[in-house]
KEKOLBA-178421 format. One record per residue (C-alpha): residue number from 1; residue in three letters; x, y, z. Coordinates in nm, 4 decimals. Example, Ala and Ser with C-alpha at 12.3 -4.5 7.8 and 13.67 -1.06 7.14 Angstrom:
BEGIN
resi->1 resn->Ala u->1.2300 v->-0.4500 w->0.7800;
resi->2 resn->Ser u->1.3670 v->-0.1060 w->0.7140;
# end
This chain:
BEGIN
resi->1 resn->Met u->0.0000 v->0.0000 w->0.0000;
resi->2 resn->Thr u->0.2868 v->0.2389 w->-0.0652;
resi->3 resn->Glu u->0.1163 v->0.5479 w->-0.1984;
resi->4 resn->Lys u->0.3255 v->0.7008 w->-0.4718;
resi->5 resn->Ser u->0.0715 v->0.9753 w->-0.5318;
resi->6 resn->Pro u->0.0161 v->1.1972 w->-0.2268;
resi->7 resn->Ile u->-0.2992 v->1.1411 w->-0.0261;
resi->8 resn->Arg u->-0.4026 v->1.4934 w->-0.1211;
resi->9 resn->Ser u->-0.4882 v->1.3495 w->-0.4652;
resi->10 resn->His u->-0.7897 v->1.1867 w->-0.2999;
resi->11 resn->Phe u->-0.8992 v->1.5331 w->-0.1864;
resi->12 resn->Ser u->-0.8109 v->1.7246 w->-0.5032;
resi->13 resn->Trp u->-0.9892 v->2.0562 w->-0.5344;
resi->14 resn->Tyr u->-1.1748 v->1.9737 w->-0.8545;
resi->15 resn->Lys u->-1.3562 v->1.6985 w->-0.6614;
resi->16 resn->Trp u->-1.5107 v->1.9720 w->-0.4456;
resi->17 resn->Ala u->-1.6674 v->2.1314 w->-0.7506;
resi->18 resn->Ile u->-1.8700 v->1.8260 w->-0.8565;
resi->19 resn->Pro u->-2.0834 v->1.7822 w->-0.5405;
resi->20 resn->Val u->-2.1141 v->2.1578 w->-0.4889;
resi->21 resn->Ile u->-2.2432 v->2.2125 w->-0.8424;
resi->22 resn->Leu u->-2.4733 v->1.9096 w->-0.8329;
resi->23 resn->Gly u->-2.6089 v->1.9726 w->-0.4853;
resi->24 resn->Thr u->-2.6465 v->2.3489 w->-0.5135;
resi->25 resn->Gly u->-2.7915 v->2.3274 w->-0.8619;
resi->26 resn->Ala u->-3.0454 v->2.0618 w->-0.7615;
resi->27 resn->Ala u->-3.1464 v->2.2467 w->-0.4429;
resi->28 resn->Leu u->-3.1843 v->2.5876 w->-0.6063;
resi->29 resn->Gly u->-3.3541 v->2.4372 w->-0.9125;
resi->30 resn->Met u->-3.6029 v->2.2527 w->-0.6954;
resi->31 resn->Leu u->-3.6677 v->2.5662 w->-0.4894;
resi->32 resn->Trp u->-3.7238 v->2.7757 w->-0.8017;
resi->33 resn->Trp u->-3.9538 v->2.5137 w->-0.9542;
resi->34 resn->Ser u->-4.1584 v->2.4787 w->-0.6347;
resi->35 resn->Leu u->-4.2164 v->2.8499 w->-0.5703;
resi->36 resn->Asp u->-4.5350 v->2.8727 w->-0.7741;
resi->37 resn->Gln u->-4.6621 v->2.5195 w->-0.7186;
resi->38 resn->Ser u->-4.9975 v->2.4844 w->-0.5436;
resi->39 resn->Val u->-4.9568 v->2.3523 w->-0.1883;
resi->40 resn->Leu u->-5.1555 v->2.3419 w->0.1348;
resi->41 resn->Asp u->-5.0768 v->2.5886 w->0.4101;
resi->42 resn->Pro u->-4.9976 v->2.3604 w->0.7091;
resi->43 resn->Ala u->-5.1527 v->2.6143 w->0.9484;
resi->44 resn->Thr u->-5.4809 v->2.6931 w->0.7682;
resi->45 resn->Gln u->-5.5072 v->2.3945 w->0.5292;
resi->46 resn->Gln u->-5.5889 v->2.6436 w->0.2536;
resi->47 resn->Thr u->-5.4467 v->2.6168 w->-0.0981;
resi->48 resn->Thr u->-5.1578 v->2.8546 w->-0.1584;
resi->49 resn->Thr u->-4.8103 v->2.8536 w->-0.3155;
resi->50 resn->Ser u->-4.4679 v->2.7843 w->-0.1738;
resi->51 resn->Arg u->-4.3672 v->3.1415 w->-0.2626;
resi->52 resn->Ala u->-4.6538 v->3.2797 w->-0.0529;
resi->53 resn->Leu u->-4.5708 v->3.0482 w->0.2367;
resi->54 resn->Leu u->-4.2042 v->3.1468 w->0.2426;
resi->55 resn->Thr u->-4.2867 v->3.5166 w->0.2015;
resi->56 resn->Ser u->-4.5333 v->3.5133 w->0.4901;
resi->57 resn->Phe u->-4.3236 v->3.2886 w->0.7161;
resi->58 resn->Glu u->-4.2696 v->3.4466 w->1.0588;
resi->59 resn->Trp u->-3.9865 v->3.3478 w->1.2885;
resi->60 resn->Thr u->-4.1178 v->3.2298 w->1.6242;
resi->61 resn->Gly u->-3.9787 v->3.1204 w->1.9580;
resi->62 resn->Arg u->-4.0419 v->2.7606 w->1.8522;
resi->63 resn->Ala u->-3.8275 v->2.8166 w->1.5437;
resi->64 resn->Ser u->-3.5459 v->2.9560 w->1.7589;
resi->65 resn->Trp u->-3.5521 v->2.6541 w->1.9886;
resi->66 resn->Ala u->-3.5659 v->2.4225 w->1.6880;
resi->67 resn->Leu u->-3.2626 v->2.5938 w->1.5328;
resi->68 resn->Leu u->-3.0706 v->2.5529 w->1.8589;
resi->69 resn->Ala u->-3.1721 v->2.1865 w->1.8575;
resi->70 resn->Val u->-3.0372 v->2.1524 w->1.5011;
resi->71 resn->Leu u->-2.7027 v->2.2954 w->1.6106;
resi->72 resn->Gly u->-2.7070 v->2.0685 w->1.9156;
resi->73 resn->Cys u->-2.7656 v->1.7626 w->1.6956;
resi->74 resn->Ile u->-2.4713 v->1.8579 w->1.4733;
resi->75 resn->Val u->-2.2378 v->1.8990 w->1.7717;
resi->76 resn->Leu u->-2.3639 v->1.5815 w->1.9399;
resi->77 resn->Arg u->-2.3323 v->1.3792 w->1.6196;
resi->78 resn->Asp u->-1.9706 v->1.4763 w->1.5604;
resi->79 resn->Phe u->-1.8750 v->1.4482 w->1.9274;
resi->80 resn->Ala u->-2.0087 v->1.0926 w->1.9344;
resi->81 resn->Tyr u->-1.8133 v->1.0052 w->1.6185;
resi->82 resn->Ile u->-1.4962 v->1.1478 w->1.7720;
resi->83 resn->Leu u->-1.5598 v->0.9629 w->2.0984;
resi->84 resn->Arg u->-1.6104 v->0.6353 w->1.9129;
resi->85 resn->Leu u->-1.2839 v->0.6767 w->1.7222;
resi->86 resn->Arg u->-1.1053 v->0.7420 w->2.0507;
resi->87 resn->Ile u->-1.2563 v->0.4242 w->2.1951;
resi->88 resn->Leu u->-1.1832 v->0.2003 w->1.8946;
resi->89 resn->Ser u->-0.8286 v->0.3349 w->1.8591;
resi->90 resn->Phe u->-0.7623 v->0.2620 w->2.2285;
resi->91 resn->Arg u->-0.7124 v->0.6377 w->2.2775;
resi->92 resn->Gln u->-0.4156 v->0.6387 w->2.0424;
resi->93 resn->Phe u->-0.5410 v->0.9697 w->1.9020;
resi->94 resn->Ser u->-0.5881 v->1.2873 w->2.1021;
resi->95 resn->Trp u->-0.9224 v->1.4686 w->2.0969;
resi->96 resn->Lys u->-0.7843 v->1.7199 w->1.8501;
resi->97 resn->Arg u->-0.6363 v->1.4550 w->1.6206;
resi->98 resn->Ser u->-0.9578 v->1.2518 w->1.6410;
resi->99 resn->Phe u->-1.1529 v->1.5612 w->1.5362;
resi->100 resn->Asp u->-0.9266 v->1.6035 w->1.2322;
resi->101 resn->His u->-0.9635 v->1.2395 w->1.1311;
resi->102 resn->Ile u->-1.3416 v->1.2385 w->1.1659;
resi->103 resn->Met u->-1.3751 v->1.5575 w->0.9614;
resi->104 resn->Leu u->-1.1550 v->1.4099 w->0.6882;
resi->105 resn->Trp u->-1.3494 v->1.0846 w->0.7065;
resi->106 resn->Glu u->-1.6720 v->1.2797 w->0.6533;
resi->107 resn->Leu u->-1.5059 v->1.4759 w->0.3757;
resi->108 resn->Ala u->-1.4007 v->1.1533 w->0.2037;
resi->109 resn->Ser u->-1.7603 v->1.0299 w->0.2193;
resi->110 resn->Ala u->-1.8806 v->1.3608 w->0.0761;
resi->111 resn->Leu u->-1.6390 v->1.3502 w->-0.2177;
resi->112 resn->Thr u->-1.6891 v->0.9865 w->-0.3190;
resi->113 resn->Pro u->-1.9981 v->0.8293 w->-0.4781;
resi->114 resn->Ser u->-2.2342 v->0.6978 w->-0.2112;
resi->115 resn->Val u->-2.2373 v->0.3557 w->-0.3720;
resi->116 resn->Val u->-1.8581 v->0.3404 w->-0.3164;
resi->117 resn->Gly u->-1.8256 v->0.5204 w->0.0168;
resi->118 resn->Gly u->-1.5252 v->0.6842 w->0.1781;
resi->119 resn->Ser u->-1.3986 v->0.3878 w->0.3813;
resi->120 resn->Ala u->-1.0946 v->0.3236 w->0.1610;
resi->121 resn->Ile u->-0.9794 v->0.6832 w->0.1992;
resi->122 resn->Ala u->-1.0580 v->0.6692 w->0.5729;
resi->123 resn->Ile u->-0.8135 v->0.3777 w->0.6049;
resi->124 resn->Leu u->-0.5421 v->0.5897 w->0.4420;
resi->125 resn->Val u->-0.6265 v->0.8847 w->0.6671;
resi->126 resn->Leu u->-0.5893 v->0.6756 w->0.9839;
resi->127 resn->Lys u->-0.2762 v->0.5115 w->0.8459;
resi->128 resn->Arg u->-0.1189 v->0.8464 w->0.7724;
resi->129 resn->Gly u->-0.2294 v->0.9660 w->1.1167;
resi->130 resn->Gly u->-0.0112 v->0.7047 w->1.2849;
resi->131 resn->Met u->-0.2044 v->0.3759 w->1.2907;
resi->132 resn->Ser u->-0.0620 v->0.0564 w->1.1483;
resi->133 resn->Gly u->-0.2187 v->-0.0598 w->0.8236;
resi->134 resn->Gly u->-0.3935 v->-0.3571 w->0.9819;
resi->135 resn->Gln u->-0.5278 v->-0.1563 w->1.2736;
resi->136 resn->Ser u->-0.6579 v->0.1095 w->1.0340;
resi->137 resn->Val u->-0.8494 v->-0.1534 w->0.8374;
resi->138 resn->Ala u->-0.9830 v->-0.3162 w->1.1545;
resi->139 resn->Thr u->-1.0973 v->0.0190 w->1.2954;
resi->140 resn->Val u->-1.2774 v->0.1246 w->0.9774;
resi->141 resn->Phe u->-1.4438 v->-0.2146 w->0.9322;
resi->142 resn->Val u->-1.5558 v->-0.2363 w->1.2946;
resi->143 resn->Thr u->-1.6925 v->0.1167 w->1.2666;
resi->144 resn->Ala u->-1.8903 v->0.0101 w->0.9599;
resi->145 resn->Met u->-2.0139 v->-0.2977 w->1.1471;
resi->146 resn->Leu u->-2.1414 v->-0.0865 w->1.4377;
resi->147 resn->Asp u->-2.3111 v->0.1542 w->1.1967;
resi->148 resn->Glu u->-2.4849 v->-0.1295 w->1.0143;
resi->149 resn->Leu u->-2.5844 v->-0.2941 w->1.3421;
resi->150 resn->Phe u->-2.7510 v->0.0281 w->1.4563;
resi->151 resn->Tyr u->-2.9377 v->0.0438 w->1.1262;
resi->152 resn->Leu u->-3.0510 v->-0.3188 w->1.1487;
resi->153 resn->Ile u->-3.1956 v->-0.2521 w->1.4958;
resi->154 resn->Ala u->-3.3415 v->0.0914 w->1.4209;
resi->155 resn->Val u->-3.5354 v->-0.0167 w->1.1108;
resi->156 resn->Pro u->-3.7832 v->-0.2554 w->1.2776;
resi->157 resn->Val u->-3.8183 v->-0.0263 w->1.5808;
resi->158 resn->Phe u->-3.9156 v->0.2861 w->1.3876;
resi->159 resn->Leu u->-4.1099 v->0.1021 w->1.1205;
resi->160 resn->Leu u->-4.3311 v->-0.0482 w->1.3909;
resi->161 resn->Leu u->-4.3649 v->0.2914 w->1.5629;
resi->162 resn->Ser u->-4.4612 v->0.4515 w->1.2328;
resi->163 resn->Leu u->-4.7219 v->0.1845 w->1.1624;
resi->164 resn->Ser u->-4.8605 v->0.2162 w->1.5164;
resi->165 resn->Thr u->-4.9300 v->0.5854 w->1.4539;
resi->166 resn->Gly u->-5.1174 v->0.5067 w->1.1325;
resi->167 resn->His u->-4.8590 v->0.6345 w->0.8839;
resi->168 resn->Phe u->-4.7253 v->0.4559 w->0.5793;
resi->169 resn->Val u->-4.3657 v->0.3391 w->0.6132;
resi->170 resn->Phe u->-4.2834 v->0.3960 w->0.2469;
resi->171 resn->Pro u->-4.3528 v->0.7188 w->0.0547;
resi->172 resn->Gln u->-4.6733 v->0.7208 w->-0.1451;
resi->173 resn->Ile u->-4.5412 v->0.8369 w->-0.4828;
resi->174 resn->Val u->-4.8343 v->0.8433 w->-0.7226;
resi->175 resn->Asp u->-4.7877 v->0.6892 w->-1.0687;
resi->176 resn->Ser u->-4.4224 v->0.6124 w->-1.0071;
resi->177 resn->Thr u->-4.2550 v->0.2851 w->-1.0982;
resi->178 resn->Phe u->-3.9645 v->0.3813 w->-0.8729;
resi->179 resn->Gly u->-4.1997 v->0.4491 w->-0.5842;
resi->180 resn->Asn u->-4.3620 v->0.1065 w->-0.6228;
resi->181 resn->Ser u->-4.0222 v->-0.0646 w->-0.6298;
resi->182 resn->Ile u->-3.8908 v->0.1035 w->-0.3125;
resi->183 resn->Pro u->-4.0237 v->-0.1657 w->-0.0720;
resi->184 resn->Trp u->-3.8545 v->-0.4415 w->-0.2729;
resi->185 resn->Leu u->-3.5277 v->-0.2503 w->-0.3051;
resi->186 resn->Phe u->-3.5402 v->-0.1754 w->0.0653;
resi->187 resn->Ala u->-3.5947 v->-0.5402 w->0.1590;
resi->188 resn->Ile u->-3.3095 v->-0.6594 w->-0.0629;
resi->189 resn->Ala u->-3.0730 v->-0.3916 w->0.0696;
resi->190 resn->Tyr u->-3.1689 v->-0.4690 w->0.4306;
resi->191 resn->Val u->-3.0827 v->-0.8365 w->0.3831;
resi->192 resn->Phe u->-2.7567 v->-0.7377 w->0.2129;
resi->193 resn->Ile u->-2.6623 v->-0.5156 w->0.5098;
resi->194 resn->Ala u->-2.7389 v->-0.8000 w->0.7509;
resi->195 resn->Val u->-2.5152 v->-1.0379 w->0.5532;
resi->196 resn->Leu u->-2.2378 v->-0.7770 w->0.5264;
resi->197 resn->Thr u->-2.2493 v->-0.7128 w->0.9018;
resi->198 resn->Ala u->-2.2201 v->-1.0853 w->0.9700;
resi->199 resn->Ile u->-1.9228 v->-1.1127 w->0.7319;
resi->200 resn->Ile u->-1.7378 v->-0.8243 w->0.8987;
resi->201 resn->Phe u->-1.8069 v->-0.9664 w->1.2450;
resi->202 resn->Thr u->-1.6833 v->-1.3103 w->1.1418;
resi->203 resn->Gly u->-1.3774 v->-1.1879 w->0.9524;
resi->204 resn->Ile u->-1.2544 v->-0.9279 w->1.2001;
resi->205 resn->Leu u->-1.3748 v->-1.0412 w->1.5423;
resi->206 resn->His u->-1.4997 v->-1.3993 w->1.5457;
resi->207 resn->Ser u->-1.2486 v->-1.5786 w->1.3224;
resi->208 resn->Pro u->-0.9622 v->-1.3392 w->1.2385;
resi->209 resn->Glu u->-0.7249 v->-1.6367 w->1.2034;
resi->210 resn->Arg u->-0.9180 v->-1.7575 w->0.8978;
resi->211 resn->Thr u->-0.9027 v->-1.4114 w->0.7475;
resi->212 resn->His u->-0.5290 v->-1.4017 w->0.8164;
resi->213 resn->Arg u->-0.4705 v->-1.7396 w->0.6494;
resi->214 resn->Trp u->-0.6796 v->-1.6483 w->0.3470;
resi->215 resn->Leu u->-0.5032 v->-1.3146 w->0.2956;
resi->216 resn->Asn u->-0.1633 v->-1.4810 w->0.3323;
resi->217 resn->His u->-0.2719 v->-1.7306 w->0.0686;
resi->218 resn->Val u->-0.3773 v->-1.4444 w->-0.1588;
resi->219 resn->Ser u->-0.0385 v->-1.2777 w->-0.1116;
resi->220 resn->His u->0.1230 v->-1.5744 w->-0.2938;
resi->221 resn->Trp u->-0.0891 v->-1.5276 w->-0.6035;
resi->222 resn->Arg u->0.1121 v->-1.4143 w->-0.9040;
resi->223 resn->Phe u->-0.0980 v->-1.1005 w->-0.9479;
resi->224 resn->Phe u->-0.0049 v->-0.9826 w->-0.5956;
resi->225 resn->Ser u->0.3588 v->-1.0977 w->-0.6051;
resi->226 resn->Arg u->0.5097 v->-0.7479 w->-0.6134;
resi->227 resn->Trp u->0.3140 v->-0.6558 w->-0.2982;
resi->228 resn->Ser u->0.3407 v->-0.9929 w->-0.1210;
resi->229 resn->Val u->0.5813 v->-0.8780 w->0.1527;
resi->230 resn->Arg u->0.3759 v->-0.5696 w->0.2345;
resi->231 resn->Leu u->0.0518 v->-0.7667 w->0.2203;
resi->232 resn->Arg u->0.1788 v->-1.0292 w->0.4664;
resi->233 resn->Arg u->0.3000 v->-0.7568 w->0.7009;
resi->234 resn->Trp u->-0.0361 v->-0.5833 w->0.6676;
resi->235 resn->Thr u->-0.2299 v->-0.9034 w->0.7430;
resi->236 resn->Ala u->-0.0145 v->-0.9634 w->1.0510;
resi->237 resn->Asp u->-0.1080 v->-0.6136 w->1.1719;
resi->238 resn->Leu u->-0.4726 v->-0.6871 w->1.0990;
resi->239 resn->Leu u->-0.4610 v->-1.0124 w->1.2962;
resi->240 resn->Gln u->-0.3030 v->-0.8402 w->1.5954;
resi->241 resn->Ala u->-0.5540 v->-0.5547 w->1.5819;
resi->242 resn->Ser u->-0.8423 v->-0.8041 w->1.5566;
resi->243 resn->His u->-0.7169 v->-0.9928 w->1.8614;
resi->244 resn->Asn u->-0.6826 v->-0.6676 w->2.0543;
resi->245 resn->Met u->-1.0427 v->-0.5753 w->1.9762;
resi->246 resn->Arg u->-1.1864 v->-0.9250 w->2.0271;
resi->247 resn->Asn u->-1.0347 v->-0.9502 w->2.3746;
resi->248 resn->Arg u->-1.1761 v->-0.6196 w->2.4938;
resi->249 resn->Pro u->-1.4295 v->-0.6364 w->2.7812;
resi->250 resn->Arg u->-1.8012 v->-0.5858 w->2.7294;
resi->251 resn->Val u->-1.7826 v->-0.2325 w->2.8637;
resi->252 resn->Phe u->-1.5553 v->-0.1423 w->2.5709;
resi->253 resn->Trp u->-1.8162 v->-0.2561 w->2.3198;
resi->254 resn->Ser u->-2.0971 v->-0.0993 w->2.5182;
resi->255 resn->Lys u->-1.9221 v->0.2365 w->2.5009;
resi->256 resn->Ala u->-1.8460 v->0.2004 w->2.1296;
resi->257 resn->Phe u->-2.2021 v->0.1005 w->2.0413;
resi->258 resn->Gly u->-2.3428 v->0.3651 w->2.2754;
resi->259 resn->Ala u->-2.1455 v->0.6299 w->2.0874;
resi->260 resn->Thr u->-2.2782 v->0.4820 w->1.7607;
resi->261 resn->Ile u->-2.6383 v->0.5081 w->1.8809;
resi->262 resn->Leu u->-2.5784 v->0.8654 w->1.9950;
resi->263 resn->Ser u->-2.4178 v->0.9754 w->1.6667;
resi->264 resn->Trp u->-2.6759 v->0.8209 w->1.4348;
resi->265 resn->Ser u->-2.9703 v->0.9287 w->1.6487;
resi->266 resn->Ala u->-2.8429 v->1.2861 w->1.6361;
resi->267 resn->Arg u->-2.7898 v->1.2580 w->1.2602;
resi->268 resn->Phe u->-3.1468 v->1.1483 w->1.1931;
resi->269 resn->Leu u->-3.3013 v->1.3853 w->1.4489;
resi->270 resn->Thr u->-3.1363 v->1.6777 w->1.2702;
resi->271 resn->Leu u->-3.4051 v->1.6671 w->0.9999;
resi->272 resn->Asn u->-3.6838 v->1.6419 w->1.2587;
resi->273 resn->Met u->-3.5541 v->1.9553 w->1.4281;
resi->274 resn->Ile u->-3.5272 v->2.1419 w->1.0959;
resi->275 resn->Leu u->-3.8890 v->2.0552 w->1.0202;
resi->276 resn->Leu u->-3.9946 v->2.2015 w->1.3565;
resi->277 resn->Ile u->-3.8616 v->2.5392 w->1.2419;
resi->278 resn->Phe u->-4.1461 v->2.5480 w->0.9875;
resi->279 resn->Phe u->-4.4112 v->2.3148 w->1.1359;
resi->280 resn->Glu u->-4.5724 v->2.3258 w->1.4788;
resi->281 resn->Thr u->-4.5959 v->1.9462 w->1.4976;
resi->282 resn->Ile u->-4.4696 v->1.6583 w->1.2860;
resi->283 resn->Pro u->-4.5091 v->1.2784 w->1.3032;
resi->284 resn->His u->-4.1628 v->1.2189 w->1.4490;
resi->285 resn->Ala u->-4.1611 v->0.8375 w->1.4298;
resi->286 resn->Ala u->-4.2851 v->0.8386 w->1.0692;
resi->287 resn->Val u->-4.0252 v->1.0993 w->0.9654;
resi->288 resn->Leu u->-3.7490 v->0.8914 w->1.1249;
resi->289 resn->Ala u->-3.8774 v->0.5773 w->0.9508;
resi->290 resn->Arg u->-3.8821 v->0.7561 w->0.6147;
resi->291 resn->Gln u->-3.5260 v->0.8764 w->0.6730;
resi->292 resn->Leu u->-3.4115 v->0.5189 w->0.7308;
resi->293 resn->Val u->-3.5623 v->0.4229 w->0.3956;
resi->294 resn->Leu u->-3.4210 v->0.7330 w->0.2248;
resi->295 resn->Trp u->-3.0736 v->0.6695 w->0.3669;
resi->296 resn->Leu u->-3.0699 v->0.3211 w->0.2161;
resi->297 resn->Val u->-3.1831 v->0.4533 w->-0.1220;
resi->298 resn->Met u->-2.9157 v->0.7259 w->-0.1071;
resi->299 resn->Thr u->-2.6422 v->0.4655 w->-0.0639;
resi->300 resn->Ile u->-2.6936 v->0.3471 w->-0.4220;
resi->301 resn->Ser u->-2.6559 v->0.6975 w->-0.5650;
resi->302 resn->Pro u->-2.3639 v->0.7280 w->-0.8135;
resi->303 resn->Thr u->-2.3050 v->1.0954 w->-0.7289;
resi->304 resn->Pro u->-2.0562 v->1.2152 w->-0.4620;
resi->305 resn->Gly u->-2.2300 v->1.2054 w->-0.1261;
resi->306 resn->Ser u->-2.5649 v->1.1639 w->-0.3090;
resi->307 resn->Ser u->-2.5376 v->1.5300 w->-0.4117;
resi->308 resn->Gly u->-2.8210 v->1.6296 w->-0.6398;
resi->309 resn->Phe u->-3.0136 v->1.3115 w->-0.5661;
resi->310 resn->Ala u->-3.0749 v->1.3723 w->-0.1943;
resi->311 resn->Glu u->-3.2026 v->1.7279 w->-0.2437;
resi->312 resn->Val u->-3.4611 v->1.6102 w->-0.4956;
resi->313 resn->Ala u->-3.5529 v->1.2877 w->-0.3135;
resi->314 resn->Leu u->-3.6349 v->1.4400 w->0.0249;
resi->315 resn->Pro u->-3.9629 v->1.6100 w->-0.0802;
resi->316 resn->Ser u->-4.0712 v->1.2910 w->-0.2553;
resi->317 resn->Phe u->-4.0152 v->1.0906 w->0.0633;
resi->318 resn->Leu u->-4.1839 v->1.3346 w->0.3030;
resi->319 resn->Gly u->-4.4409 v->1.5169 w->0.0882;
resi->320 resn->Asp u->-4.7315 v->1.2858 w->0.1666;
resi->321 resn->Leu u->-4.6546 v->1.3094 w->0.5400;
resi->322 resn->Ile u->-4.6305 v->1.6841 w->0.5964;
resi->323 resn->Gly u->-4.7081 v->1.8497 w->0.2635;
resi->324 resn->Phe u->-4.4732 v->2.0088 w->0.0123;
resi->325 resn->Gly u->-4.5017 v->2.3720 w->0.1203;
resi->326 resn->Tyr u->-4.1689 v->2.4210 w->0.2966;
resi->327 resn->Leu u->-3.9846 v->2.1074 w->0.1856;
resi->328 resn->Ala u->-3.7624 v->2.2757 w->-0.0736;
resi->329 resn->Ala u->-3.6286 v->2.5132 w->0.1923;
resi->330 resn->Val u->-3.6051 v->2.2256 w->0.4409;
resi->331 resn->Ala u->-3.4001 v->2.0213 w->0.1923;
resi->332 resn->Ile u->-3.1490 v->2.3037 w->0.1496;
resi->333 resn->Ile u->-3.1009 v->2.3507 w->0.5264;
resi->334 resn->Trp u->-3.0858 v->1.9753 w->0.5838;
resi->335 resn->Arg u->-2.8168 v->1.9206 w->0.3217;
resi->336 resn->Phe u->-2.6107 v->2.2082 w->0.4533;
resi->337 resn->Ala u->-2.6273 v->2.0689 w->0.8087;
resi->338 resn->Thr u->-2.5484 v->1.7102 w->0.7106;
resi->339 resn->Tyr u->-2.3373 v->1.7426 w->0.3962;
resi->340 resn->Phe u->-2.2067 v->2.0791 w->0.2752;
resi->341 resn->Leu u->-2.0865 v->2.1651 w->0.6251;
resi->342 resn->Tyr u->-1.8212 v->1.8936 w->0.5953;
resi->343 resn->Leu u->-1.6958 v->2.0266 w->0.2636;
resi->344 resn->Phe u->-1.6206 v->2.3583 w->0.4356;
resi->345 resn->Ile u->-1.4763 v->2.2099 w->0.7556;
resi->346 resn->Gly u->-1.2721 v->1.9599 w->0.5546;
resi->347 resn->Ala u->-1.1257 v->2.2403 w->0.3435;
resi->348 resn->Trp u->-1.0145 v->2.4094 w->0.6666;
resi->349 resn->Val u->-0.8765 v->2.0936 w->0.8333;
resi->350 resn->Leu u->-0.7004 v->1.9329 w->0.5353;
resi->351 resn->Pro u->-0.4056 v->2.1734 w->0.4746;
resi->352 resn->Arg u->-0.3150 v->2.1870 w->0.8436;
resi->353 resn->Trp u->-0.3457 v->1.8088 w->0.8798;
resi->354 resn->Leu u->-0.1302 v->1.7442 w->0.5727;
resi->355 resn->Ser u->0.1447 v->1.9659 w->0.7120;
resi->356 resn->Lys u->0.1474 v->1.7738 w->1.0413;
resi->357 resn->Thr u->0.1460 v->1.4202 w->0.9032;
resi->358 resn->Ser u->0.3936 v->1.2205 w->0.7024;
resi->359 resn->Ile u->0.4308 v->1.2826 w->0.3307;
resi->360 resn->Thr u->0.3875 v->0.9207 w->0.2206;
resi->361 resn->Ile u->0.1945 v->0.6232 w->0.3522;
resi->362 resn->Lys u->0.4044 v->0.3170 w->0.4190;
resi->363 resn->Ala u->0.2798 v->-0.0377 w->0.4453;
# end
């Protein structure tokens, strides 16, 4: 894994332009298109337009508290991510260094297609930050496992809560082939996530020796011959890191999964709090359930960080729940709080982090 090209190539500036153009263009285009569309006023239930709703919108004390809650969710989400990295790295990284790594991890996810994800770049970031190659891989994979485990648990919980309140779990998109296929796509993806979680658990924590033997066997293949020495050293690191994690007490895993629950709960609640800026009440459980479905659909987007797709998809997923009146504005605020924010923070963190870390990544 000797990186001849600097890691900064993964964060090249032109890659910023693609998601910014896609996301901003989609959000502004959707807002412009929706301004004169007929919608229901959520307060009076009278027919009006989005332009009239936004023009007559008055800031209230509820909106102020909701905005503070949005900011609180952002801080809590990132703090929990940082805390989890500190736990999984056995406190190898300081709070400040953990903050840098999490921001770059989020940046990597924002600059890579959602269907690919930023995990590969995250491994390089942790490696360059001082972790061994094997420990970097183990940390990123265990993080992914905890994320997927939270999702597997949250889906049935919030789907049942949504159904108990009389709301549809899946968006009711009229005359849409895509809308009708969402339940099937969701079911297939859910099973895939369950299988992937089981594979990571088995390969990293339950039977790391088998993984070690298989990777050592792969290192002797002719195709990998030029990297065989590095690969065997890397697999030895991975085996040691897996043993270190597997032998940790239950309290270690309780803390790591607790931080995972805290971070993802704050991430999903961010949208609920944004909606409360514009709406007096919302069906919280149903909105959370729809977000779980939307998140899974977003993971198959070919655009960086689902830019362009997410901004357009949000109104389609929530329109039948709360109306379309404010959803274009909500989508813009939501994407800034959960996506564009990391493009800006990453641009601030990256140059300083590069200057403080090694120039090349060694195996």
